[in-house]
Gaussian input, Z-matrix of N, CA and C with variables (Angstrom, degrees):
# hf/3-21g

backbone

0 1
 N
 C     1     B1
 C     2     B2     1     A1
 N     3     B3     2     A2     1     D1
 C     4     B4     3     A3     2     D2
 C     5     B5     4     A4     3     D3
 N     6     B6     5     A5     4     D4
 C     7     B7     6     A6     5     D5
 C     8     B8     7     A7     6     D6
 N     9     B9     8     A8     7     D7
 C    10    B10     9     A9     8     D8
 C    11    B11    10    A10     9     D9
 N    12    B12    11    A11    10    D10
 C    13    B13    12    A12    11    D11
 C    14    B14    13    A13    12    D12
 N    15    B15    14    A14    13    D13
 C    16    B16    15    A15    14    D14
 C    17    B17    16    A16    15    D15
 N    18    B18    17    A17    16    D16
 C    19    B19    18    A18    17    D17
 C    20    B20    19    A19    18    D18
 N    21    B21    20    A20    19    D19
 C    22    B22    21    A21    20    D20
 C    23    B23    22    A22    21    D21
 N    24    B24    23    A23    22    D22
 C    25    B25    24    A24    23    D23
 C    26    B26    25    A25    24    D24
 N    27    B27    26    A26    25    D25
 C    28    B28    27    A27    26    D26
 C    29    B29    28    A28    27    D27
 N    30    B30    29    A29    28    D28
 C    31    B31    30    A30    29    D29
 C    32    B32    31    A31    30    D30
 N    33    B33    32    A32    31    D31
 C    34    B34    33    A33    32    D32
 C    35    B35    34    A34    33    D33
 N    36    B36    35    A35    34    D34
 C    37    B37    36    A36    35    D35
 C    38    B38    37    A37    36    D36
 N    39    B39    38    A38    37    D37
 C    40    B40    39    A39    38    D38
 C    41    B41    40    A40    39    D39
 N    42    B42    41    A41    40    D40
 C    43    B43    42    A42    41    D41
 C    44    B44    43    A43    42    D42
 N    45    B45    44    A44    43    D43
 C    46    B46    45    A45    44    D44
 C    47    B47    46    A46    45    D45
 N    48    B48    47    A47    46    D46
 C    49    B49    48    A48    47    D47
 C    50    B50    49    A49    48    D48
 N    51    B51    50    A50    49    D49
 C    52    B52    51    A51    50    D50
 C    53    B53    52    A52    51    D51
 N    54    B54    53    A53    52    D52
 C    55    B55    54    A54    53    D53
 C    56    B56    55    A55    54    D54
 N    57    B57    56    A56    55    D55
 C    58    B58    57    A57    56    D56
 C    59    B59    58    A58    57    D57
 N    60    B60    59    A59    58    D58
 C    61    B61    60    A60    59    D59
 C    62    B62    61    A61    60    D60
 N    63    B63    62    A62    61    D61
 C    64    B64    63    A63    62    D62
 C    65    B65    64    A64    63    D63
 N    66    B66    65    A65    64    D64
 C    67    B67    66    A66    65    D65
 C    68    B68    67    A67    66    D66
 N    69    B69    68    A68    67    D67
 C    70    B70    69    A69    68    D68
 C    71    B71    70    A70    69    D69
 N    72    B72    71    A71    70    D70
 C    73    B73    72    A72    71    D71
 C    74    B74    73    A73    72    D72
 N    75    B75    74    A74    73    D73
 C    76    B76    75    A75    74    D74
 C    77    B77    76    A76    75    D75
 N    78    B78    77    A77    76    D76
 C    79    B79    78    A78    77    D77
 C    80    B80    79    A79    78    D78
 N    81    B81    80    A80    79    D79
 C    82    B82    81    A81    80    D80
 C    83    B83    82    A82    81    D81
 N    84    B84    83    A83    82    D82
 C    85    B85    84    A84    83    D83
 C    86    B86    85    A85    84    D84
 N    87    B87    86    A86    85    D85
 C    88    B88    87    A87    86    D86
 C    89    B89    88    A88    87    D87
 N    90    B90    89    A89    88    D88
 C    91    B91    90    A90    89    D89
 C    92    B92    91    A91    90    D90
 N    93    B93    92    A92    91    D91
 C    94    B94    93    A93    92    D92
 C    95    B95    94    A94    93    D93
 N    96    B96    95    A95    94    D94
 C    97    B97    96    A96    95    D95
 C    98    B98    97    A97    96    D96
 N    99    B99    98    A98    97    D97
 C   100   B100    99    A99    98    D98
 C   101   B101   100   A100    99    D99
 N   102   B102   101   A101   100   D100
 C   103   B103   102   A102   101   D101
 C   104   B104   103   A103   102   D102
 N   105   B105   104   A104   103   D103
 C   106   B106   105   A105   104   D104
 C   107   B107   106   A106   105   D105
 N   108   B108   107   A107   106   D106
 C   109   B109   108   A108   107   D107
 C   110   B110   109   A109   108   D108
 N   111   B111   110   A110   109   D109
 C   112   B112   111   A111   110   D110
 C   113   B113   112   A112   111   D111
 N   114   B114   113   A113   112   D112
 C   115   B115   114   A114   113   D113
 C   116   B116   115   A115   114   D114
 N   117   B117   116   A116   115   D115
 C   118   B118   117   A117   116   D116
 C   119   B119   118   A118   117   D117
 N   120   B120   119   A119   118   D118
 C   121   B121   120   A120   119   D119
 C   122   B122   121   A121   120   D120
 N   123   B123   122   A122   121   D121
 C   124   B124   123   A123   122   D122
 C   125   B125   124   A124   123   D123
 N   126   B126   125   A125   124   D124
 C   127   B127   126   A126   125   D125
 C   128   B128   127   A127   126   D126
 N   129   B129   128   A128   127   D127
 C   130   B130   129   A129   128   D128
 C   131   B131   130   A130   129   D129
 N   132   B132   131   A131   130   D130
 C   133   B133   132   A132   131   D131
 C   134   B134   133   A133   132   D132
 N   135   B135   134   A134   133   D133
 C   136   B136   135   A135   134   D134
 C   137   B137   136   A136   135   D135
 N   138   B138   137   A137   136   D136
 C   139   B139   138   A138   137   D137
 C   140   B140   139   A139   138   D138
 N   141   B141   140   A140   139   D139
 C   142   B142   141   A141   140   D140
 C   143   B143   142   A142   141   D141
 N   144   B144   143   A143   142   D142
 C   145   B145   144   A144   143   D143
 C   146   B146   145   A145   144   D144
 N   147   B147   146   A146   145   D145
 C   148   B148   147   A147   146   D146
 C   149   B149   148   A148   147   D147
 N   150   B150   149   A149   148   D148
 C   151   B151   150   A150   149   D149
 C   152   B152   151   A151   150   D150
 N   153   B153   152   A152   151   D151
 C   154   B154   153   A153   152   D152
 C   155   B155   154   A154   153   D153
 N   156   B156   155   A155   154   D154
 C   157   B157   156   A156   155   D155
 C   158   B158   157   A157   156   D156
 N   159   B159   158   A158   157   D157
 C   160   B160   159   A159   158   D158
 C   161   B161   160   A160   159   D159
 N   162   B162   161   A161   160   D160
 C   163   B163   162   A162   161   D161
 C   164   B164   163   A163   162   D162
 N   165   B165   164   A164   163   D163
 C   166   B166   165   A165   164   D164
 C   167   B167   166   A166   165   D165
 N   168   B168   167   A167   166   D166
 C   169   B169   168   A168   167   D167
 C   170   B170   169   A169   168   D168
 N   171   B171   170   A170   169   D169
 C   172   B172   171   A171   170   D170
 C   173   B173   172   A172   171   D171
 N   174   B174   173   A173   172   D172
 C   175   B175   174   A174   173   D173
 C   176   B176   175   A175   174   D174
 N   177   B177   176   A176   175   D175
 C   178   B178   177   A177   176   D176
 C   179   B179   178   A178   177   D177
 N   180   B180   179   A179   178   D178
 C   181   B181   180   A180   179   D179
 C   182   B182   181   A181   180   D180
 N   183   B183   182   A182   181   D181
 C   184   B184   183   A183   182   D182
 C   185   B185   184   A184   183   D183
 N   186   B186   185   A185   184   D184
 C   187   B187   186   A186   185   D185
 C   188   B188   187   A187   186   D186
 N   189   B189   188   A188   187   D187
 C   190   B190   189   A189   188   D188
 C   191   B191   190   A190   189   D189
 N   192   B192   191   A191   190   D190
 C   193   B193   192   A192   191   D191
 C   194   B194   193   A193   192   D192
 N   195   B195   194   A194   193   D193
 C   196   B196   195   A195   194   D194
 C   197   B197   196   A196   195   D195
 N   198   B198   197   A197   196   D196
 C   199   B199   198   A198   197   D197
 C   200   B200   199   A199   198   D198
 N   201   B201   200   A200   199   D199
 C   202   B202   201   A201   200   D200
 C   203   B203   202   A202   201   D201
 N   204   B204   203   A203   202   D202
 C   205   B205   204   A204   203   D203
 C   206   B206   205   A205   204   D204
 N   207   B207   206   A206   205   D205
 C   208   B208   207   A207   206   D206
 C   209   B209   208   A208   207   D207
 N   210   B210   209   A209   208   D208
 C   211   B211   210   A210   209   D209
 C   212   B212   211   A211   210   D210
 N   213   B213   212   A212   211   D211
 C   214   B214   213   A213   212   D212
 C   215   B215   214   A214   213   D213
 N   216   B216   215   A215   214   D214
 C   217   B217   216   A216   215   D215
 C   218   B218   217   A217   216   D216
 N   219   B219   218   A218   217   D217
 C   220   B220   219   A219   218   D218
 C   221   B221   220   A220   219   D219
 N   222   B222   221   A221   220   D220
 C   223   B223   222   A222   221   D221
 C   224   B224   223   A223   222   D222
 N   225   B225   224   A224   223   D223
 C   226   B226   225   A225   224   D224
 C   227   B227   226   A226   225   D225
 N   228   B228   227   A227   226   D226
 C   229   B229   228   A228   227   D227
 C   230   B230   229   A229   228   D228
 N   231   B231   230   A230   229   D229
 C   232   B232   231   A231   230   D230
 C   233   B233   232   A232   231   D231
 N   234   B234   233   A233   232   D232
 C   235   B235   234   A234   233   D233
 C   236   B236   235   A235   234   D234
 N   237   B237   236   A236   235   D235
 C   238   B238   237   A237   236   D236
 C   239   B239   238   A238   237   D237
 N   240   B240   239   A239   238   D238
 C   241   B241   240   A240   239   D239
 C   242   B242   241   A241   240   D240
 N   243   B243   242   A242   241   D241
 C   244   B244   243   A243   242   D242
 C   245   B245   244   A244   243   D243
 N   246   B246   245   A245   244   D244
 C   247   B247   246   A246   245   D245
 C   248   B248   247   A247   246   D246
 N   249   B249   248   A248   247   D247
 C   250   B250   249   A249   248   D248
 C   251   B251   250   A250   249   D249
 N   252   B252   251   A251   250   D250
 C   253   B253   252   A252   251   D251
 C   254   B254   253   A253   252   D252
 N   255   B255   254   A254   253   D253
 C   256   B256   255   A255   254   D254
 C   257   B257   256   A256   255   D255
 N   258   B258   257   A257   256   D256
 C   259   B259   258   A258   257   D257
 C   260   B260   259   A259   258   D258
 N   261   B261   260   A260   259   D259
 C   262   B262   261   A261   260   D260
 C   263   B263   262   A262   261   D261
 N   264   B264   263   A263   262   D262
 C   265   B265   264   A264   263   D263
 C   266   B266   265   A265   264   D264
 N   267   B267   266   A266   265   D265
 C   268   B268   267   A267   266   D266
 C   269   B269   268   A268   267   D267
 N   270   B270   269   A269   268   D268
 C   271   B271   270   A270   269   D269
 C   272   B272   271   A271   270   D270
 N   273   B273   272   A272   271   D271
 C   274   B274   273   A273   272   D272
 C   275   B275   274   A274   273   D273

   B1=1.4370
   B2=1.6215
   B3=1.3784
   B4=1.5802
   B5=1.4578
   B6=1.3461
   B7=1.4238
   B8=1.6052
   B9=1.2525
   B10=1.5524
   B11=1.4650
   B12=1.3553
   B13=1.4152
   B14=1.6538
   B15=1.1906
   B16=1.4968
   B17=1.5405
   B18=1.3096
   B19=1.4020
   B20=1.5312
   B21=1.3824
   B22=1.5432
   B23=1.5038
   B24=1.3477
   B25=1.3944
   B26=1.5673
   B27=1.3173
   B28=1.4334
   B29=1.4508
   B30=1.3606
   B31=1.4553
   B32=1.5058
   B33=1.2920
   B34=1.5061
   B35=1.5510
   B36=1.3504
   B37=1.4142
   B38=1.5342
   B39=1.3872
   B40=1.4063
   B41=1.4253
   B42=1.3685
   B43=1.4999
   B44=1.4674
   B45=1.3608
   B46=1.4183
   B47=1.6017
   B48=1.2536
   B49=1.4629
   B50=1.5353
   B51=1.3222
   B52=1.4040
   B53=1.6277
   B54=1.1809
   B55=1.5826
   B56=1.6035
   B57=1.2366
   B58=1.5930
   B59=1.4822
   B60=1.2401
   B61=1.5280
   B62=1.5905
   B63=1.3999
   B64=1.4086
   B65=1.5433
   B66=1.2766
   B67=1.4074
   B68=1.4228
   B69=1.4120
   B70=1.4348
   B71=1.5827
   B72=1.2706
   B73=1.5799
   B74=1.5631
   B75=1.2700
   B76=1.3607
   B77=1.5298
   B78=1.2269
   B79=1.5172
   B80=1.4710
   B81=1.3663
   B82=1.5827
   B83=1.4928
   B84=1.3387
   B85=1.3821
   B86=1.6446
   B87=1.2387
   B88=1.5381
   B89=1.4549
   B90=1.3260
   B91=1.4644
   B92=1.4607
   B93=1.4433
   B94=1.4205
   B95=1.5996
   B96=1.2900
   B97=1.4761
   B98=1.5558
   B99=1.2922
   B100=1.3933
   B101=1.5454
   B102=1.2390
   B103=1.4994
   B104=1.5754
   B105=1.3570
   B106=1.4559
   B107=1.5045
   B108=1.3733
   B109=1.3908
   B110=1.4846
   B111=1.3354
   B112=1.3634
   B113=1.5964
   B114=1.3720
   B115=1.3822
   B116=1.5504
   B117=1.2807
   B118=1.4394
   B119=1.6275
   B120=1.3657
   B121=1.4692
   B122=1.5179
   B123=1.3321
   B124=1.4815
   B125=1.6160
   B126=1.3310
   B127=1.3659
   B128=1.6066
   B129=1.3311
   B130=1.4627
   B131=1.5064
   B132=1.3840
   B133=1.4838
   B134=1.4645
   B135=1.3651
   B136=1.3686
   B137=1.6484
   B138=1.4161
   B139=1.4160
   B140=1.6165
   B141=1.3087
   B142=1.4188
   B143=1.4968
   B144=1.3393
   B145=1.5661
   B146=1.5592
   B147=1.3818
   B148=1.5022
   B149=1.6196
   B150=1.3594
   B151=1.4406
   B152=1.4978
   B153=1.2553
   B154=1.4829
   B155=1.5761
   B156=1.3075
   B157=1.5089
   B158=1.5372
   B159=1.2918
   B160=1.4890
   B161=1.5211
   B162=1.3092
   B163=1.4511
   B164=1.4635
   B165=1.2625
   B166=1.4641
   B167=1.5464
   B168=1.2899
   B169=1.4764
   B170=1.4885
   B171=1.3386
   B172=1.3760
   B173=1.4652
   B174=1.3394
   B175=1.4280
   B176=1.5602
   B177=1.3297
   B178=1.5024
   B179=1.4677
   B180=1.3964
   B181=1.4512
   B182=1.5563
   B183=1.3693
   B184=1.4316
   B185=1.6091
   B186=1.2906
   B187=1.5530
   B188=1.5300
   B189=1.3184
   B190=1.4223
   B191=1.5644
   B192=1.1955
   B193=1.5487
   B194=1.5105
   B195=1.2877
   B196=1.5669
   B197=1.5045
   B198=1.3719
   B199=1.4206
   B200=1.5149
   B201=1.4289
   B202=1.4149
   B203=1.5274
   B204=1.2462
   B205=1.5650
   B206=1.4810
   B207=1.3056
   B208=1.3982
   B209=1.5880
   B210=1.3901
   B211=1.4507
   B212=1.5076
   B213=1.3815
   B214=1.4432
   B215=1.5645
   B216=1.3006
   B217=1.4535
   B218=1.3651
   B219=1.4799
   B220=1.3554
   B221=1.5015
   B222=1.3897
   B223=1.4275
   B224=1.5670
   B225=1.2907
   B226=1.4711
   B227=1.6121
   B228=1.2757
   B229=1.3832
   B230=1.4422
   B231=1.3562
   B232=1.4409
   B233=1.5563
   B234=1.3272
   B235=1.4136
   B236=1.5178
   B237=1.3571
   B238=1.4033
   B239=1.4546
   B240=1.3097
   B241=1.5171
   B242=1.5224
   B243=1.3397
   B244=1.4340
   B245=1.5185
   B246=1.3254
   B247=1.4414
   B248=1.5047
   B249=1.3272
   B250=1.4697
   B251=1.5732
   B252=1.3037
   B253=1.4215
   B254=1.3619
   B255=1.3075
   B256=1.5756
   B257=1.6775
   B258=1.3506
   B259=1.3499
   B260=1.4272
   B261=1.4761
   B262=1.4307
   B263=1.5181
   B264=1.3184
   B265=1.5172
   B266=1.4967
   B267=1.3946
   B268=1.4096
   B269=1.5176
   B270=1.3757
   B271=1.4655
   B272=1.5389
   B273=1.2504
   B274=1.4986
   B275=1.5244
   A1=115.11
   A2=108.53
   A3=110.22
   A4=113.41
   A5=120.66
   A6=120.38
   A7=107.43
   A8=119.04
   A9=122.77
   A10=105.88
   A11=124.99
   A12=127.12
   A13=106.74
   A14=120.53
   A15=119.57
   A16=109.75
   A17=118.42
   A18=120.75
   A19=112.65
   A20=112.50
   A21=121.18
   A22=109.75
   A23=118.10
   A24=118.96
   A25=111.79
   A26=116.84
   A27=120.83
   A28=115.54
   A29=119.42
   A30=122.38
   A31=107.41
   A32=122.20
   A33=122.94
   A34=112.55
   A35=114.80
   A36=117.09
   A37=120.77
   A38=120.27
   A39=131.16
   A40=113.09
   A41=121.36
   A42=118.31
   A43=106.15
   A44=114.27
   A45=122.43
   A46=106.68
   A47=107.96
   A48=116.39
   A49=108.93
   A50=124.12
   A51=127.45
   A52=110.18
   A53=111.69
   A54=120.27
   A55=103.56
   A56=116.06
   A57=116.67
   A58=107.74
   A59=115.29
   A60=121.22
   A61=114.10
   A62=116.05
   A63=117.52
   A64=114.83
   A65=119.77
   A66=126.48
   A67=116.24
   A68=117.36
   A69=119.02
   A70=104.46
   A71=111.81
   A72=115.49
   A73=108.08
   A74=117.94
   A75=129.11
   A76=113.79
   A77=116.15
   A78=123.38
   A79=105.96
   A80=112.75
   A81=114.37
   A82=114.14
   A83=122.48
   A84=118.33
   A85=109.88
   A86=115.45
   A87=119.31
   A88=111.56
   A89=115.90
   A90=119.51
   A91=112.26
   A92=117.94
   A93=118.66
   A94=111.08
   A95=112.27
   A96=115.48
   A97=110.29
   A98=121.36
   A99=127.42
   A100=108.76
   A101=116.72
   A102=122.51
   A103=113.32
   A104=116.33
   A105=111.08
   A106=113.04
   A107=118.28
   A108=118.41
   A109=111.42
   A110=117.82
   A111=120.47
   A112=119.60
   A113=114.78
   A114=119.11
   A115=106.72
   A116=125.81
   A117=131.05
   A118=107.35
   A119=111.21
   A120=113.46
   A121=108.17
   A122=115.42
   A123=119.27
   A124=106.66
   A125=112.25
   A126=119.90
   A127=108.80
   A128=116.05
   A129=118.84
   A130=107.21
   A131=111.75
   A132=119.79
   A133=109.57
   A134=115.16
   A135=119.18
   A136=102.85
   A137=115.22
   A138=124.63
   A139=107.20
   A140=118.85
   A141=123.06
   A142=112.22
   A143=120.80
   A144=119.99
   A145=110.20
   A146=111.78
   A147=116.01
   A148=102.27
   A149=112.32
   A150=119.17
   A151=107.72
   A152=120.38
   A153=124.51
   A154=112.50
   A155=118.05
   A156=123.88
   A157=110.36
   A158=117.99
   A159=119.93
   A160=113.78
   A161=118.10
   A162=123.40
   A163=111.06
   A164=122.29
   A165=124.53
   A166=106.90
   A167=116.85
   A168=122.04
   A169=111.92
   A170=118.98
   A171=129.81
   A172=112.79
   A173=122.97
   A174=121.54
   A175=115.80
   A176=112.06
   A177=115.77
   A178=112.38
   A179=119.35
   A180=117.56
   A181=114.88
   A182=117.04
   A183=118.94
   A184=114.67
   A185=115.86
   A186=117.40
   A187=110.28
   A188=110.77
   A189=121.12
   A190=110.01
   A191=116.41
   A192=118.48
   A193=111.74
   A194=112.50
   A195=117.06
   A196=103.28
   A197=110.90
   A198=117.16
   A199=111.51
   A200=116.53
   A201=116.89
   A202=110.32
   A203=122.24
   A204=124.09
   A205=104.78
   A206=121.71
   A207=118.07
   A208=116.45
   A209=112.87
   A210=116.85
   A211=108.45
   A212=109.72
   A213=124.01
   A214=113.43
   A215=119.05
   A216=116.68
   A217=111.20
   A218=120.07
   A219=121.45
   A220=122.57
   A221=117.12
   A222=120.73
   A223=115.91
   A224=118.79
   A225=127.68
   A226=108.06
   A227=121.01
   A228=124.37
   A229=116.25
   A230=125.62
   A231=127.31
   A232=111.89
   A233=119.53
   A234=124.15
   A235=102.83
   A236=117.38
   A237=124.87
   A238=114.01
   A239=120.65
   A240=127.20
   A241=103.55
   A242=112.99
   A243=119.61
   A244=109.82
   A245=116.47
   A246=118.24
   A247=109.81
   A248=117.36
   A249=120.94
   A250=110.74
   A251=114.97
   A252=127.72
   A253=116.00
   A254=117.16
   A255=122.32
   A256=105.23
   A257=114.85
   A258=122.89
   A259=113.78
   A260=118.67
   A261=122.97
   A262=105.85
   A263=118.66
   A264=122.66
   A265=102.68
   A266=114.01
   A267=120.99
   A268=111.26
   A269=118.19
   A270=120.27
   A271=107.08
   A272=113.95
   A273=120.40
   A274=105.39
   D1=-44.60
   D2=176.62
   D3=-71.27
   D4=-28.90
   D5=177.85
   D6=-61.53
   D7=-41.77
   D8=-177.16
   D9=-66.60
   D10=-38.77
   D11=179.97
   D12=-70.95
   D13=-40.44
   D14=179.02
   D15=-68.81
   D16=-33.81
   D17=179.57
   D18=-67.18
   D19=-38.68
   D20=178.82
   D21=-66.64
   D22=-39.63
   D23=-176.81
   D24=-74.80
   D25=-29.26
   D26=173.89
   D27=-70.99
   D28=-28.34
   D29=-179.18
   D30=-77.60
   D31=-21.75
   D32=178.97
   D33=-82.71
   D34=-17.26
   D35=178.67
   D36=-89.01
   D37=21.58
   D38=179.34
   D39=-68.28
   D40=-31.44
   D41=-178.05
   D42=-104.56
   D43=98.27
   D44=-178.71
   D45=-83.80
   D46=139.13
   D47=-177.98
   D48=-77.03
   D49=134.34
   D50=176.95
   D51=-70.84
   D52=150.84
   D53=-176.28
   D54=-63.33
   D55=137.24
   D56=175.33
   D57=-72.83
   D58=134.66
   D59=174.35
   D60=-71.15
   D61=161.25
   D62=170.66
   D63=-64.18
   D64=-33.78
   D65=172.32
   D66=-128.73
   D67=139.02
   D68=-169.46
   D69=-150.30
   D70=141.58
   D71=177.38
   D72=-130.61
   D73=148.95
   D74=173.46
   D75=-75.95
   D76=-27.65
   D77=-172.53
   D78=-79.14
   D79=120.94
   D80=178.82
   D81=-65.65
   D82=-16.50
   D83=-177.54
   D84=-89.13
   D85=1.54
   D86=174.77
   D87=-81.45
   D88=150.22
   D89=176.42
   D90=-76.00
   D91=-8.36
   D92=178.97
   D93=-106.30
   D94=22.64
   D95=174.98
   D96=-87.87
   D97=134.18
   D98=178.44
   D99=-130.25
   D100=98.89
   D101=-173.52
   D102=-60.42
   D103=-27.92
   D104=-177.42
   D105=-74.64
   D106=-18.52
   D107=177.49
   D108=-70.26
   D109=-36.93
   D110=-177.50
   D111=-75.81
   D112=3.84
   D113=171.58
   D114=-79.84
   D115=-10.73
   D116=177.08
   D117=-112.63
   D118=155.48
   D119=175.08
   D120=-82.47
   D121=130.11
   D122=177.99
   D123=-123.59
   D124=157.35
   D125=-179.31
   D126=-125.34
   D127=153.86
   D128=170.92
   D129=-128.53
   D130=136.68
   D131=171.18
   D132=-114.65
   D133=137.90
   D134=178.60
   D135=-126.14
   D136=121.52
   D137=-176.54
   D138=50.31
   D139=42.00
   D140=172.08
   D141=84.16
   D142=-4.17
   D143=178.75
   D144=-111.95
   D145=129.40
   D146=-171.15
   D147=-73.15
   D148=135.31
   D149=176.22
   D150=-110.41
   D151=141.43
   D152=-177.91
   D153=-113.83
   D154=3.05
   D155=-177.14
   D156=-117.78
   D157=23.25
   D158=178.82
   D159=-79.16
   D160=127.04
   D161=177.34
   D162=-100.08
   D163=-24.00
   D164=-177.92
   D165=-156.80
   D166=147.09
   D167=175.99
   D168=-146.78
   D169=154.82
   D170=174.44
   D171=-135.95
   D172=110.62
   D173=-173.04
   D174=-75.13
   D175=-40.25
   D176=179.99
   D177=-65.80
   D178=-38.02
   D179=178.49
   D180=-91.58
   D181=-1.88
   D182=167.60
   D183=75.32
   D184=41.35
   D185=177.02
   D186=-146.82
   D187=157.72
   D188=172.91
   D189=-129.93
   D190=153.58
   D191=174.70
   D192=-114.91
   D193=127.44
   D194=-179.03
   D195=-126.60
   D196=152.45
   D197=-175.06
   D198=-79.97
   D199=143.36
   D200=176.11
   D201=-72.67
   D202=165.62
   D203=-169.27
   D204=-74.77
   D205=-53.02
   D206=-165.23
   D207=-121.56
   D208=-20.67
   D209=-178.14
   D210=-75.46
   D211=140.29
   D212=176.51
   D213=-122.04
   D214=147.12
   D215=169.58
   D216=-82.64
   D217=-179.54
   D218=177.39
   D219=-62.51
   D220=-17.56
   D221=170.49
   D222=-85.83
   D223=-3.93
   D224=176.17
   D225=91.56
   D226=7.81
   D227=169.67
   D228=-79.29
   D229=140.54
   D230=177.87
   D231=-55.98
   D232=144.90
   D233=176.77
   D234=-79.04
   D235=142.14
   D236=-179.16
   D237=-98.23
   D238=136.60
   D239=177.10
   D240=-107.82
   D241=137.89
   D242=179.18
   D243=-98.07
   D244=119.99
   D245=175.39
   D246=-106.59
   D247=126.22
   D248=-177.37
   D249=-101.13
   D250=144.32
   D251=174.50
   D252=163.77
   D253=-162.06
   D254=-179.46
   D255=-80.34
   D256=120.35
   D257=-179.50
   D258=-107.95
   D259=131.02
   D260=179.57
   D261=-130.47
   D262=130.41
   D263=176.00
   D264=-112.82
   D265=140.52
   D266=179.77
   D267=-148.32
   D268=161.32
   D269=172.19
   D270=-89.65
   D271=144.87
   D272=-178.99
   D273=-88.89

C-alpha cells in the first residue's frame, strides 16, 4: 500500500519549479522577463507584507516597482513607482 502512495506522489512532482531569479519583470519587452516562471503562481513580500501589484523586483538591491494609479507615460504605459525595502520572492 505504501509503495502505491509513493508512486503517486512521485508522479505529481514532474513539473519542477524553476529557481526564482534575483531580478524579474512582468513586462515581456524587458530583458529581465522569464516566461517559464510565470507558469507558476509567485508572490512578492516587501518588508514582510505581500504585495499584489508588483511589476518588477530586484532582491539584491531591495526594491520593487509598482504602477501609479492614474499617471501614464507618452506610450500609454503606467508610470512606475519604486518602493524600497526588504524584498522576498516565493512560490505560492
